[in-house]
N, C-alpha and C positions, 0 to 999 in steps of 0.2 A: 397445541395451537396450530392451525393450518397456515401454510405460507401466505395464502391469500388474505388471512385475517391479520397479519402483522402490518402495523402502520409504522413505517420507518421514521416518520417525522416526529414521533412521540418518544419520550425516554423509555417507556415500557416496550415499545416496538423495537428500539435499538438493542435493549437488553435481551429481549427474546431472540433476536437474530444472532447476537454474539454467542448465546448459549447453543443455538443450533449449529453454528460453525464449529465451536469447540467439540461438540458431540460428534460431528462428522469427521473431524481430524482424529479424534480418539479411535473411532472405528477403523479408519484407514490405516492407522499405525498398528492396530491389533491384527488386521488382515495381512499387512506387509510382513509382520513378524512370523506368520505361519507359512509364508511362501519361501521356497528355496531361492537363494540369491542367484541372479543372472550371471553367466560367465562374464568376467571383466567388470562387474559392478563394484563400486567403492563400498568399503565396509563402513558402517556407522560407528559411533563412539563406543557402543556396547558390544560390538562384534568381537568374536574370538580372533586371536592373532593367527595370521596365515601360516600354513605349514612351510618350513624351509624348503628351498629347492633341493632336488635329489643330488647326492654327492657320490653316487655309485658309479659303476663302470658304464661307459658308452661303447661305441663300436665304430670301426672303420672297415672299409672293404678294399682289398687290393684289386685293381681293375684289370691289369694285363700281365703277361709274362708267366713264369713258372708257377707263381702262387696266385694265379688269377682266381677271383671269387672267394679267396680266403678272407674270413672275417676275423678281425683282431680286436680284442677288448682294449679300451683306453680309458684312463681316468678322466673324470669330469671335474675340471678345476676352473675357477673364475679366470676369464681372459684367454683360456685355451680355445683355439679356433682352427680345427682341422680344415685343410684345404678341401672344398667340396668335390664330390666325385666328378661332376661335370667339368670343373676347372682342371682337375688332374688329368682326366681323359683328353681334354683339349691340349694341355701342355705336352703330353707324350705323343700326341698326333703331330704337333709342331716339330718335335725332335725326331720323328721318324720311327717311333715305337721301339726299335732295336738299339739298345745301348751297350752292346757287346764290347768289352774291353775298355769302357769308359771309366774314368776316375771321377768320383763325385764327393761333394761335401753338402750335408744338410745341416747348416750352421745353427739354426734355431729349431731344433728337431721337433720339440713338442710331442705330438702323438706319433711321429715317425711316418705319417702317411706318405710324404714325398720321398723320403729316403728309402723306405721299403719298396715303394713302387719302382724306383730306379734300380734297386738290387734285383727285383723280380724280372726286370727286362734286360738283364745281362751285364750290368755294371760290374767291373772286376774289383772295384774298391769303393766303399761308401763309408765315409766318416759321418757318424751321427752325433752331433754335439748338442748338449742340453745342460742348462744350469740347475734346473729344479731336481733335487735328489730323488723325489718320488717318481718323477717322469723318467729319470735315468733308469731306475729299477724296472719300470714297466717296459721300457725299450729293451732292456737286457732280457727280460722274460720272453718278449716277442722274438728276439734274435735267437734265443735257445729253442723256442717252439718251432721256428722255421729252419733251424740248423743253417742259419745264414752266415757262412764263414767269411764272406766278402764284406760283411758289415762290422765296423768297429764302433761301439758305443762309448762315448766319453763324456765326463762331466767337466764343464768349464765355460769360460766367457767366449762368446761367439767371435768377437773381434780378435782376441788372442789366438783362437783356433785358425782364423783366416790368415792372420799375419805370419803364422808359423808354417803355412802350407804353400805349395807350388805345384805346377804341372797338372792342374785339374782341368777336366773337360766340361764339367757342369757343376755350378754352385747354386744351391737352392737357398733363397733368402725369404724367410717369412717372419720378420721381427714382430714383437707386440705392437699393435697399432697405436697404443697410447704413448709409446716411446719414440716420438717423432724425431728426436735428435740422433737416434741410432741409425737411421736409414742411410744417410749419405756416407758416414764412415764405413758402414758395412759394405756398401756397393763399391767404394774405392778399394777397401781391403780385398774384396772378392776379385776385383779386376786384376789386381797384382798377383793373385794366386792362380790365375787362369793360364792355360796354354793359348797360343795364338789361335784365333778362331773359336775359342771356347765360349760357352754360354753361361749367362746368369739368369736364373728365374727369380723375379722379384714380385712379391705380393705387397701391395701398399694400400692405404686408405684414400689415395688420390692418384691421378694419372701423372706420370713424369713427362715433361716436355722433351721433345727430341733434341732441341738445342742444348738443354742441360746435359743430356746424355752424351752428345757429341763432344762437349767440352771435357768429358771424363774418358774419352776414347772408346765409347760404346755406341752401337747403333741399335735402334729399336727394331727387332726382327719381327715380333708379333705382339699383339695387344688384345686383351679381352676384359670387359667389365661384366662382373656377375654379382648383382646385389651391391654390397658395400665393398667388394673386393675388386681392385684393379690389378690384373695379372699382366706382367710384362715379361717377354722373353728378349733378353739383351744379348748382343754378340760383340765380342772383343774385336776391334778393327785391326 
């Protein structure tokens, strides 16, 4: 029956139109099933389960110093967030590139991107503290690969590490963003572990107000926002 012949005001016409619509929908579904899914398209109820995200090794790159351009394998774990190259490069530009004879702590070491960068640029002592045992093992492997005798990898709680330390020139703080209650205690413990005029590098999910920092005896020396990361270089007054 041609479309022009269908009389919609009659029962027969409405029945014929319904049949045409159902047939068109059936053909459309058959055609869609033969097409590859678009990137980002939602799966239908009969679609196969998506493949899990990769859990293999990722990679970081040391930007400057004696191990410049060295690429290091790092584990891919949920919540692990290596400091981006651009942010690390900016941080060490702020610090003047050369960290010869500096004492440093990387309190939430994770991939080790910050701590190994400091060691590469001349730091005499770098404590790399991490709680996750698998990440601790990975940090130890990197330390051995680089023969980084100035680096000490340890497993433990970051606050305990900071509270038991003193005389540091640079403390690197990159706590898990989800643990918001950890930030202020970590900053306070880090400040107590610093030399006069020492620096704290803080990565946070939000910008810290200068008034808040002044109350803690810190001045905001430099600041950068890169995507979701708010990077602060703080100096002990």
